[in-house]
C-alpha positions as CSV (number, residue, x, y, z in Angstrom):
1,M,16.9,-30.8,-41.8
2,A,13.3,-30.4,-43.7
3,P,13.3,-34.3,-44.5
4,K,14.0,-34.9,-41.0
5,F,11.9,-33.0,-39.1
6,S,8.9,-34.1,-41.8
7,A,9.8,-38.3,-40.8
8,H,9.9,-37.1,-37.2
9,S,6.2,-35.6,-37.6
10,D,5.4,-39.4,-39.7
11,A,7.3,-41.4,-36.9
12,I,4.6,-40.3,-34.6
13,H,1.5,-40.1,-36.3
14,L,1.6,-42.9,-38.3
15,N,2.8,-44.8,-34.7
16,G,0.2,-47.8,-35.1
17,P,-0.4,-48.4,-30.8
18,L,0.6,-44.9,-30.0
19,F,-2.7,-44.5,-32.5
20,A,-4.9,-47.2,-31.0
21,R,-4.5,-45.6,-27.5
22,I,-5.7,-42.5,-28.5
23,E,-8.2,-44.0,-30.6
24,A,-9.4,-46.0,-27.2
25,L,-9.9,-42.8,-25.1
26,Y,-11.8,-41.0,-28.4
27,N,-14.4,-43.4,-28.0
28,D,-15.0,-43.0,-24.3
29,R,-14.4,-39.7,-24.2
30,D,-18.0,-39.1,-23.3
31,K,-17.9,-40.9,-20.2
32,S,-14.5,-40.0,-19.6
33,G,-15.0,-36.8,-17.3
34,L,-13.0,-34.8,-19.2
35,D,-13.4,-30.8,-18.7
36,P,-14.1,-29.0,-21.8
37,E,-10.8,-28.2,-22.8
38,S,-9.1,-31.5,-22.3
39,K,-12.0,-33.2,-23.9
40,W,-11.2,-31.1,-27.1
41,L,-8.1,-32.1,-27.0
42,L,-8.7,-35.0,-27.6
43,E,-10.6,-34.8,-30.3
44,R,-7.9,-32.3,-31.8
45,Y,-5.4,-35.0,-31.4
46,Y,-7.8,-37.6,-33.2
47,K,-8.4,-35.5,-36.0
48,D,-4.5,-35.0,-36.2
49,F,-4.2,-38.3,-36.8
50,V,-6.5,-39.5,-39.0
51,R,-6.2,-36.7,-41.3
52,A,-1.8,-37.5,-41.1
53,G,-2.7,-41.0,-42.5
54,A,-3.2,-42.8,-39.1
55,K,-5.7,-45.3,-40.5
56,L,-4.1,-46.2,-43.7
57,S,-2.4,-49.8,-44.4
58,E,1.3,-49.9,-43.8
59,A,1.9,-50.4,-47.6
60,D,-0.1,-46.8,-47.9
61,K,1.7,-45.7,-44.8
62,T,5.2,-46.3,-46.7
63,K,3.8,-44.8,-49.6
64,L,2.7,-41.1,-47.1
65,R,6.3,-41.1,-45.4
66,A,8.0,-40.8,-49.0
67,M,5.6,-38.5,-50.5
68,N,5.8,-35.8,-47.1
69,S,9.6,-36.4,-47.4
70,E,9.5,-35.6,-50.8
71,L,7.5,-32.6,-50.6
72,A,9.5,-31.0,-47.5
73,T,12.4,-30.9,-49.6
74,L,10.4,-29.3,-52.3
75,Q,9.0,-26.8,-49.7
76,T,12.6,-25.7,-48.9
77,T,13.8,-25.5,-52.2
78,F,11.3,-23.3,-53.2
79,E,11.6,-20.6,-50.3
80,Q,16.0,-20.9,-51.4
81,N,15.1,-20.7,-54.6
82,V,12.7,-17.1,-54.4
83,L,15.1,-15.6,-51.5
84,K,18.1,-16.5,-53.6
85,E,16.3,-15.0,-57.1
86,K,15.3,-12.2,-54.8
87,N,18.5,-10.9,-54.0
88,A,20.2,-12.1,-57.6
89,S,17.3,-9.9,-59.1
90,S,18.4,-6.2,-57.9
91,I,18.1,-3.7,-60.8
92,V,21.5,-1.9,-61.2
93,V,20.8,2.2,-61.8
94,N,23.7,3.5,-63.2
95,D,22.9,7.3,-63.0
96,R,21.6,9.1,-60.2
97,A,19.6,11.3,-62.6
98,E,17.6,7.7,-63.8
99,L,16.2,7.9,-60.3
100,A,14.3,11.2,-60.7
101,G,11.2,11.5,-58.3
102,L,12.7,9.1,-55.3
103,S,13.6,10.9,-52.2
104,D,17.1,11.8,-51.4
105,N,17.1,9.4,-48.4
106,E,15.7,6.7,-50.9
107,I,18.5,7.2,-53.4
108,A,21.1,7.0,-50.4
109,A,19.4,3.9,-49.0
110,A,20.0,2.7,-52.7
111,A,23.8,3.8,-53.4
112,A,25.5,0.6,-53.9
113,A,28.6,0.0,-50.8
114,K,32.5,-0.9,-51.6
115,A,31.9,-4.5,-51.2
116,D,29.6,-5.0,-53.8
117,G,32.0,-3.7,-56.3
118,K,29.2,-1.0,-57.9
119,E,30.7,1.6,-56.1
120,G,29.4,4.7,-57.7
121,K,26.5,2.5,-58.8
122,F,22.7,2.7,-57.0
123,V,20.7,-1.0,-56.3
124,I,17.3,-1.0,-56.2
125,R,16.4,-4.3,-54.0
126,L,13.1,-6.5,-54.7
127,L,10.3,-7.8,-52.3
128,N,8.8,-10.8,-53.0
129,T,5.6,-9.2,-54.1
130,T,4.9,-8.3,-57.8
131,G,4.8,-4.9,-57.4
132,Q,7.5,-3.1,-56.3
133,P,7.8,0.6,-53.9
134,S,9.9,2.5,-56.2
135,L,7.3,2.3,-59.1
136,A,5.1,4.6,-57.3
137,S,7.9,7.6,-57.7
138,L,10.6,6.5,-60.7
139,Q,9.5,8.8,-63.5
140,N,11.8,7.4,-65.7
141,R,9.5,4.8,-67.6
142,A,11.6,2.2,-68.9
143,L,13.5,1.2,-65.6
144,R,10.0,1.0,-63.9
145,E,9.8,-1.9,-67.2
146,K,12.8,-3.0,-66.2
147,I,11.8,-3.1,-62.1
148,M,8.5,-5.0,-63.5
149,Q,9.8,-7.5,-65.9
150,T,12.6,-8.8,-63.7
151,S,10.0,-9.1,-60.7
152,L,7.3,-11.0,-62.7
153,A,10.2,-13.4,-64.3
154,R,11.3,-14.5,-60.9
155,N,11.9,-18.1,-60.7
156,S,10.7,-19.2,-64.4
157,H,12.9,-18.0,-66.6
158,G,15.1,-21.3,-66.5
159,G,18.6,-21.4,-64.5
160,E,19.3,-22.8,-61.1
161,W,16.3,-20.9,-59.5
162,D,13.5,-21.5,-61.1
163,N,11.0,-23.3,-59.5
164,K,8.7,-23.8,-62.4
165,E,8.8,-27.8,-62.0
166,V,8.9,-27.6,-58.6
167,V,5.9,-25.7,-58.4
168,S,4.2,-28.9,-60.7
169,R,6.1,-31.1,-58.4
170,T,4.4,-30.0,-55.6
171,A,0.7,-29.7,-56.6
172,K,0.8,-33.3,-58.2
173,L,2.6,-34.4,-55.0
174,R,-0.1,-32.8,-53.0
175,A,-3.0,-33.7,-55.1
176,E,-1.6,-37.6,-54.8
177,R,-1.4,-37.7,-51.0
178,A,-4.6,-36.2,-50.7
179,T,-5.8,-39.1,-52.8
180,L,-4.5,-41.6,-50.5
181,L,-5.8,-39.9,-47.7
182,G,-9.1,-40.3,-49.4
183,Y,-9.9,-36.5,-50.7
184,A,-11.0,-35.3,-53.6
185,N,-7.6,-33.3,-53.9
186,H,-5.5,-31.0,-52.1
187,A,-7.9,-28.2,-51.4
188,A,-10.9,-30.4,-50.3
189,Y,-8.3,-31.9,-47.0
190,Q,-7.4,-28.4,-45.9
191,L,-10.3,-26.9,-46.2
192,E,-11.9,-29.6,-44.2
193,D,-10.0,-28.2,-41.4
194,Q,-10.6,-24.8,-41.8
195,T,-14.2,-22.5,-40.9
196,A,-14.5,-22.0,-44.5
197,H,-14.8,-26.4,-44.2
198,D,-15.2,-26.9,-48.3
199,V,-14.4,-25.7,-51.7
200,P,-17.8,-24.7,-52.7
201,T,-17.9,-22.0,-50.3
202,V,-14.6,-20.6,-51.1
203,N,-15.1,-20.9,-54.7
204,K,-18.6,-18.7,-54.2
205,L,-16.7,-16.5,-51.8
206,L,-14.1,-15.7,-54.7
207,A,-16.7,-16.1,-57.8
208,D,-18.9,-13.3,-56.0
209,L,-16.1,-10.8,-55.4
210,A,-14.0,-11.2,-58.7
211,P,-16.2,-9.5,-61.5
212,A,-16.5,-6.1,-58.9
213,A,-13.0,-6.0,-57.9
214,V,-12.3,-6.3,-62.0
215,A,-14.8,-4.1,-63.0
216,N,-13.4,-1.5,-59.9
217,A,-9.7,-1.9,-61.2
218,K,-10.7,-1.2,-64.7
219,H,-12.4,1.8,-63.7
220,E,-9.4,2.7,-62.6
221,G,-7.3,2.0,-65.1
222,A,-9.6,4.3,-67.3
223,D,-8.5,7.1,-65.2
224,M,-5.1,6.6,-65.2
225,Q,-4.7,5.8,-68.9
226,T,-7.0,9.9,-69.6
227,I,-3.7,11.2,-67.6
228,I,-1.3,9.7,-69.9
229,D,-3.1,10.6,-72.4
230,Q,-3.6,14.2,-71.4
231,E,0.4,14.4,-70.9
232,K,0.6,13.1,-74.8
233,G,2.5,9.7,-73.4
234,G,1.7,7.5,-76.3
235,F,1.2,4.5,-74.4
236,Q,-1.5,2.1,-72.9
237,L,-1.5,2.0,-69.1
238,A,0.6,-1.3,-68.3
239,A,1.4,-3.1,-65.0
240,C,4.6,-0.9,-64.3
241,D,3.0,2.1,-64.9
242,W,-0.1,1.4,-61.8
243,D,1.7,2.4,-59.1
244,F,3.0,5.6,-60.6
245,Y,-0.3,7.0,-62.4
246,S,-2.6,5.9,-59.4
247,E,-0.5,8.4,-57.3
248,K,-1.2,11.1,-59.9
249,V,-4.9,10.1,-59.6
250,R,-5.1,10.4,-55.8
251,K,-3.2,13.7,-55.8
252,A,-5.6,15.0,-58.1
253,R,-8.9,13.5,-56.8
254,Y,-7.7,14.4,-52.9
255,A,-4.9,16.9,-53.3
256,F,-3.1,14.3,-51.7
257,D,0.6,12.6,-52.6
258,E,1.6,9.2,-50.0
259,S,5.1,10.7,-49.4
260,Q,3.6,13.7,-47.5
261,L,2.7,11.5,-44.5
262,K,5.9,9.6,-44.3
263,P,7.5,12.9,-41.5
264,Y,4.5,11.8,-39.6
265,F,5.5,8.4,-39.4
266,E,8.4,7.9,-37.8
267,L,9.1,4.1,-36.7
268,N,9.7,5.0,-32.8
269,H,6.6,6.7,-32.5
270,V,4.6,4.1,-34.5
271,I,5.9,1.8,-31.8
272,T,5.9,3.0,-28.7
273,D,3.2,5.9,-29.0
274,G,0.8,4.3,-31.3
275,V,0.9,0.3,-31.0
276,F,1.8,0.1,-27.8
277,F,-0.4,3.5,-26.9
278,A,-3.2,1.5,-27.8
279,A,-3.1,-1.8,-26.3
280,G,-2.8,0.3,-23.4
281,K,-5.6,2.4,-23.9
282,L,-7.6,-0.8,-24.3
283,Y,-6.2,-3.9,-22.2
284,G,-4.0,-1.9,-19.6
285,L,-0.6,-3.1,-20.9
286,T,2.4,-1.5,-20.4
287,F,6.0,-2.0,-22.1
288,K,9.6,-1.4,-20.9
289,E,12.5,-2.0,-22.9
290,R,14.7,-4.3,-21.4
291,K,18.3,-3.4,-23.1
292,D,20.3,-6.2,-20.5
293,L,18.4,-9.0,-22.8
294,P,20.3,-10.8,-25.3
295,V,19.6,-10.1,-29.2
296,Y,20.3,-12.1,-32.5
297,L,21.4,-8.1,-34.0
298,P,22.4,-5.0,-32.5
299,E,19.1,-3.5,-33.9
300,V,16.8,-6.0,-32.2
301,R,14.6,-4.7,-29.4
302,I,12.8,-6.3,-26.7
303,W,10.0,-5.1,-24.1
304,E,8.9,-6.7,-21.1
305,V,4.9,-6.6,-20.8
306,T,3.0,-5.9,-18.1
307,D,-0.5,-6.9,-17.4
308,R,-3.2,-4.7,-16.6
309,D,-2.7,-6.2,-12.9
310,G,0.6,-4.6,-12.6
311,K,2.2,-9.1,-13.2
312,P,4.6,-9.7,-15.9
313,L,3.0,-10.7,-19.1
314,A,5.1,-11.6,-21.6
315,L,8.3,-10.6,-24.1
316,F,7.6,-8.9,-26.9
317,I,10.6,-8.8,-29.6
318,G,11.1,-5.9,-32.6
319,D,12.7,-7.4,-35.7
320,Y,11.2,-4.9,-37.9
321,Y,14.3,-4.1,-41.0
322,A,14.6,-5.7,-43.7
323,R,18.1,-8.0,-45.0
324,P,19.7,-9.7,-47.8
325,S,19.0,-13.0,-45.2
326,K,15.7,-12.4,-44.0
327,R,12.3,-13.9,-46.4
328,G,10.1,-11.0,-47.6
329,G,6.8,-9.6,-45.6
330,A,6.0,-9.8,-42.5
331,W,4.9,-11.9,-39.7
332,M,4.8,-12.6,-36.1
333,N,6.6,-15.5,-34.2
334,Q,5.6,-17.3,-31.1
335,Y,8.9,-18.3,-30.0
336,V,8.0,-19.6,-26.5
337,P,3.9,-20.3,-26.5
338,Q,1.8,-19.4,-23.5
339,S,1.2,-22.9,-21.2
340,G,-0.7,-23.2,-18.2
341,L,0.4,-27.6,-18.1
342,F,4.0,-26.2,-18.5
343,G,3.4,-22.6,-16.4
344,T,5.6,-21.0,-19.3
345,K,4.7,-17.4,-20.5
346,P,4.9,-16.0,-24.2
347,V,7.6,-15.1,-25.6
348,V,6.8,-13.2,-29.4
349,A,8.0,-11.2,-31.7
350,N,7.0,-9.2,-34.9
351,H,9.6,-9.3,-38.2
352,L,8.7,-6.8,-40.5
353,N,10.9,-5.8,-43.6
354,I,11.1,-1.7,-43.2
355,P,14.4,-0.6,-45.9
356,K,17.0,0.4,-43.1
357,P,17.8,4.3,-43.5
358,P,21.7,5.4,-44.1
359,A,23.0,6.1,-40.0
360,G,21.4,8.6,-38.3
361,E,18.8,9.5,-40.4
362,P,15.3,8.6,-39.2
363,T,13.2,5.7,-40.1
364,L,9.9,7.1,-42.0
365,L,7.4,4.6,-42.7
366,T,4.9,4.1,-45.9
367,Y,0.9,4.5,-44.1
368,D,1.0,0.8,-45.0
369,E,4.0,0.0,-42.9
370,V,2.3,1.6,-40.0
371,R,-0.9,-0.5,-40.8
372,T,1.7,-3.5,-40.8
373,A,3.0,-2.8,-37.7
374,F,-0.5,-2.7,-36.3
375,H,-1.7,-5.5,-38.1
376,E,1.1,-8.2,-36.7
377,F,0.8,-6.7,-33.8
378,G,-2.8,-8.0,-33.0
379,H,-1.1,-11.3,-33.8
380,A,1.2,-10.7,-31.0
381,L,-1.5,-9.8,-28.8
382,H,-3.7,-13.2,-29.4
383,G,0.0,-14.8,-28.6
384,M,0.5,-12.7,-25.2
385,F,-3.1,-12.7,-24.1
386,S,-3.5,-17.0,-24.6
387,N,-4.9,-18.6,-21.2
388,V,-4.7,-21.8,-22.2
389,K,-4.2,-25.1,-20.2
390,Y,-2.6,-27.0,-23.3
391,P,0.5,-25.3,-25.5
392,R,-1.2,-27.4,-28.6
393,F,-3.8,-24.1,-28.2
394,S,-1.8,-21.4,-27.5
395,G,-2.2,-18.6,-28.9
396,T,-2.9,-18.0,-32.6
397,S,-2.7,-22.2,-32.9
398,V,-6.1,-21.7,-34.7
399,P,-7.5,-22.6,-37.9
400,R,-5.5,-21.0,-41.0
401,D,-8.8,-19.2,-41.9
402,F,-9.1,-17.9,-38.7
403,V,-5.8,-16.0,-37.7
404,E,-5.7,-13.1,-39.6
405,Y,-9.0,-12.1,-37.9
406,P,-7.8,-10.9,-34.7
407,S,-4.8,-9.4,-36.3
408,Q,-6.5,-7.3,-38.7
409,V,-9.5,-5.9,-36.0
410,N,-5.8,-4.2,-34.4
411,E,-5.3,-2.2,-37.5
412,M,-8.5,-0.2,-36.8
413,W,-6.6,1.7,-34.0
414,A,-4.0,2.8,-36.6
415,T,-6.4,5.7,-37.7
416,W,-8.5,5.9,-34.2
417,P,-8.4,9.8,-33.7
418,E,-7.3,9.7,-29.8
419,I,-4.1,7.0,-31.3
420,L,-3.4,8.6,-34.1
421,K,-2.9,12.0,-32.8
422,N,-0.5,10.3,-30.2
423,Y,1.9,8.9,-32.5
424,A,1.8,11.0,-36.1
425,K,3.4,13.8,-35.0
426,H,6.7,15.4,-37.5
427,Y,9.9,14.2,-36.8
428,K,11.5,17.2,-37.2
429,T,9.0,19.8,-35.3
430,G,7.3,17.4,-32.9
431,E,3.5,19.1,-34.8
432,L,0.6,17.1,-35.1
433,M,-0.7,15.8,-38.9
434,P,-2.7,18.4,-40.3
435,G,-6.2,17.6,-40.1
436,D,-6.6,18.3,-43.6
437,L,-4.1,15.7,-44.5
438,L,-5.4,13.4,-42.2
439,D,-9.2,13.9,-43.9
440,K,-7.3,13.5,-47.2
441,M,-5.5,10.1,-46.2
442,L,-8.8,8.8,-44.9
443,A,-10.9,9.8,-47.8
444,A,-8.8,8.2,-50.0
445,E,-8.5,4.8,-47.9
446,K,-10.6,3.4,-50.3
447,F,-9.2,4.6,-53.4
448,N,-7.2,1.7,-55.6
449,Q,-9.5,-0.8,-53.7
450,G,-10.1,-2.5,-57.1
451,F,-6.3,-2.7,-57.9
452,K,-5.8,-4.2,-54.6
453,T,-8.5,-6.4,-54.1
454,T,-7.9,-7.9,-58.1
455,E,-4.1,-7.9,-57.1
456,Y,-5.3,-10.1,-53.8
457,L,-7.9,-12.4,-55.6
458,A,-6.0,-13.1,-58.6
459,A,-3.1,-15.2,-56.6
460,T,-6.0,-16.6,-54.6
461,L,-7.4,-18.1,-57.4
462,L,-4.1,-19.4,-58.2
463,D,-3.4,-21.2,-55.3
464,Q,-6.7,-22.6,-55.4
465,S,-6.5,-23.7,-59.2
466,W,-3.3,-25.7,-58.5
467,H,-4.8,-27.4,-55.1
468,Q,-8.6,-28.4,-56.4
469,L,-6.6,-31.0,-59.3
470,K,-6.6,-34.5,-59.4
471,P,-3.3,-35.7,-59.6
472,G,-3.6,-36.7,-63.3
473,E,-4.6,-33.0,-64.2
474,V,-1.6,-31.1,-62.8
475,P,0.1,-29.7,-66.1
476,T,3.6,-29.6,-66.8
477,D,3.5,-26.2,-68.4
478,T,3.7,-24.0,-65.5
479,L,3.1,-20.9,-67.3
480,A,0.6,-21.5,-69.4
481,F,-1.4,-23.0,-67.0
482,E,-1.3,-19.7,-64.8
483,A,-2.3,-18.0,-67.4
484,E,-5.5,-20.0,-68.5
485,A,-6.4,-19.8,-64.8
486,L,-6.3,-16.3,-64.9
487,K,-8.4,-16.3,-67.6
488,K,-10.8,-18.4,-66.7
489,A,-11.6,-16.8,-63.6
490,G,-11.9,-13.3,-65.1
491,V,-8.8,-11.9,-63.6
492,D,-6.7,-11.9,-66.3
493,Y,-6.4,-7.8,-66.7
494,P,-2.4,-7.5,-67.4
495,P,-2.5,-4.1,-65.7
496,V,-3.0,-5.4,-62.6
497,P,-0.6,-9.0,-62.6
498,P,-0.9,-11.4,-59.0
499,R,0.2,-10.1,-56.1
500,Y,2.4,-13.6,-56.5
501,R,3.4,-15.6,-59.3
502,S,3.1,-18.9,-59.0
503,T,6.9,-19.3,-59.2
504,Y,7.4,-17.2,-56.0
505,F,4.2,-17.7,-54.5
506,S,5.8,-18.7,-51.1
507,H,3.0,-18.3,-49.0
508,A,1.4,-21.6,-51.2
509,F,4.0,-23.3,-52.2
510,A,6.8,-23.1,-49.0
511,G,4.8,-21.4,-46.3
512,G,1.3,-22.9,-44.6
513,Y,-1.2,-21.8,-46.7
514,S,-1.3,-24.0,-49.7
515,A,-5.2,-23.6,-50.5
516,G,-5.2,-21.1,-48.0
517,Y,-4.2,-17.6,-49.1
518,Y,-8.0,-17.1,-49.1
519,S,-7.4,-16.8,-45.8
520,Y,-6.6,-13.1,-45.4
521,L,-10.3,-12.2,-47.3
522,W,-12.0,-14.7,-45.2
523,S,-10.9,-13.1,-42.2
524,E,-11.6,-9.9,-43.2
525,V,-15.4,-10.4,-43.5
526,L,-15.0,-11.4,-39.5
527,D,-12.5,-8.3,-39.1
528,A,-15.1,-6.2,-40.5
529,D,-17.7,-7.1,-39.0
530,S,-16.0,-6.8,-35.5
531,V,-14.7,-2.9,-36.5
532,E,-18.5,-2.4,-36.3
533,W,-19.1,-4.0,-33.1
534,F,-16.4,-1.6,-31.8
535,K,-17.4,1.4,-33.3
536,K,-21.2,0.6,-32.1
537,H,-19.9,-0.4,-28.2
538,G,-18.1,2.6,-27.9
539,G,-14.6,2.2,-29.9
540,L,-11.9,2.9,-27.5
541,K,-12.8,1.3,-24.4
542,R,-10.8,-1.0,-21.3
543,E,-14.6,-3.0,-20.9
544,N,-14.6,-3.5,-25.0
545,G,-11.1,-4.9,-25.0
546,D,-11.6,-6.5,-22.1
547,H,-14.9,-8.1,-23.6
548,F,-12.7,-9.0,-26.7
549,R,-9.8,-10.3,-24.3
550,E,-11.8,-12.9,-22.8
551,T,-14.3,-14.1,-25.2
552,L,-11.8,-14.8,-28.0
553,L,-8.5,-13.7,-27.9
554,S,-7.3,-15.4,-24.4
555,R,-8.7,-18.7,-25.8
556,G,-6.5,-19.4,-28.8
557,G,-7.7,-22.5,-30.3
558,S,-9.2,-24.2,-27.1
559,N,-12.7,-24.3,-28.6
560,D,-14.4,-24.0,-32.4
561,A,-13.0,-20.6,-33.7
562,M,-16.8,-19.7,-35.3
563,K,-17.8,-20.0,-31.8
564,L,-15.5,-17.8,-30.5
565,F,-16.5,-15.1,-32.9
566,R,-20.3,-15.2,-31.5
567,N,-19.0,-15.4,-28.1
568,F,-17.4,-11.9,-29.2
569,T,-20.2,-10.2,-31.3
570,G,-23.2,-12.1,-30.5
571,G,-24.1,-13.1,-33.9
572,D,-23.2,-14.3,-36.9
573,P,-20.5,-12.5,-39.2
574,D,-22.3,-10.2,-41.9
575,V,-20.5,-9.2,-45.0
576,A,-21.6,-5.6,-45.9
577,P,-19.4,-4.0,-43.6
578,L,-16.4,-5.9,-45.7
579,L,-18.3,-4.5,-49.2
580,K,-18.5,-1.1,-47.8
581,R,-15.1,-1.0,-46.7
582,R,-13.5,-2.0,-49.8
583,G,-16.1,0.1,-52.0
584,L,-17.7,-2.6,-53.4
585,D,-20.9,-2.5,-52.0
586,K,-22.4,-0.8,-54.9
587,T,-20.9,-3.0,-58.0
588,A,-20.7,-6.7,-56.5
589,P,-23.7,-6.8,-53.4
590,L,-23.0,-10.1,-52.3
591,E,-25.5,-12.3,-49.9
592,A,-23.3,-15.1,-48.5
593,A,-21.1,-14.8,-45.6
594,P,-18.9,-17.5,-43.9
595,P,-21.3,-20.6,-42.7
596,A,-21.9,-21.6,-39.1
597,P,-19.0,-24.3,-38.8
598,P,-20.8,-27.9,-39.4
599,K,-22.2,-29.6,-35.9
């Protein structure tokens, strides 16, 4: 279907008479008497059409249609290859003793089903990221090595799901299309329509952060090597060891074990007494589960959301569990966008990939999974609060490097004392998380930030490296180019591989984040600044929530994104809070903040 959707889009954007009408309206926009949102809509559609090739000659339009059709097929092929290889790359373990370090529940979840033909064995399924959750606990180094090597080799070792040629062909076609449309490269084309606006701005942000991140990661690695040597391990720290030994450092430094948290993070409590409770306090929302509405799987849940005035606001769908047919990661979908024009109310969903426990067992989350639940609900709020006339601007229909910002702000409530004490209760006893455990968790927040920042930056730099190429510069040796790009950027530290390698980097080669994976970091600059705003203004207060909602969350894409940010905070973004949050402020001071958008 992908080429058909592509052709359908081209049939609209490359329609000469239709564009002529839009251009005529655009040229008369200042005397048209349009309201601000309608005028902005006209400007956006004109820009959409021009960027889609509406001003090209008929011969070039024919070339563009062929490129778009092939790219649509390549992106679908890439994603299908990633999913098939991920499922096929599951690690089969014959002996339960090899799983030492995993909890009984994790081992039970790994037990192979009879239907798999592997009865009596254990299966460790891979996530789409390079790192894998089991690496933090497994004591068997040989098994850790096997898991990491399998993860890193995905879609790059030959065979029917190899993506190396898909990556290079995609990069070449994107570069050719950018040239045809009058841009230096694909990144320049993509960034023109984002709040970052241009390639030099993004390159500076990444280049300023990379040295400090890698320096911190190497310092963290040295701490782990010390433990390995003290234990007479006889080996150098490798990527497969990082999570396992970082847990040991964490325990030694903070007397804190991540697994101590899980009994206090039961899924239903996290959602209803944490995520929903915070939305009630901040925005006045209430949630009623609707078991009478149809769902596509038994574990999917639906809530009716009632607004602060008692009127229906939205339907919220929760699809929290992992399954083989589901793509990796976590995301929000806007199934029905809010629109004043059509009178539609939003139907939005959060999709997570939490491992489903054995029947009758509770779903206990890691702290990262808790934070993800709050993050994705931030996207959901962006969709539910939308109050615009045109569906083109509804909810999260904002620049790609702005879309993560409101959701990252919502993460702050996961550890806000009033919220935390309402949901972080032991699933058996109902006891609150002990204060000392909470203190250790919060103190450990900056721990391992060198690793987290470096693995993210490495993937981001790969994304930019592929998409800043001209057509003639695109290599045929995908893996050699990747290695050289990481080395050139100074992030080739083997114990910390990229969060995604090129061949399974779905954000860049199948999703909507090509030349845009930097967006999470860019959005975090805005987020950290906004968190400071909330703290200065009293935190969890209805007037603060109402202000955030009115000035920003409800506006969707109906105005310039950075103008909405300034309407909320009252000023330009400051990068200092982000550096402080990540513990990078002492090692890599940054002076550059995201610039104002061009006039």
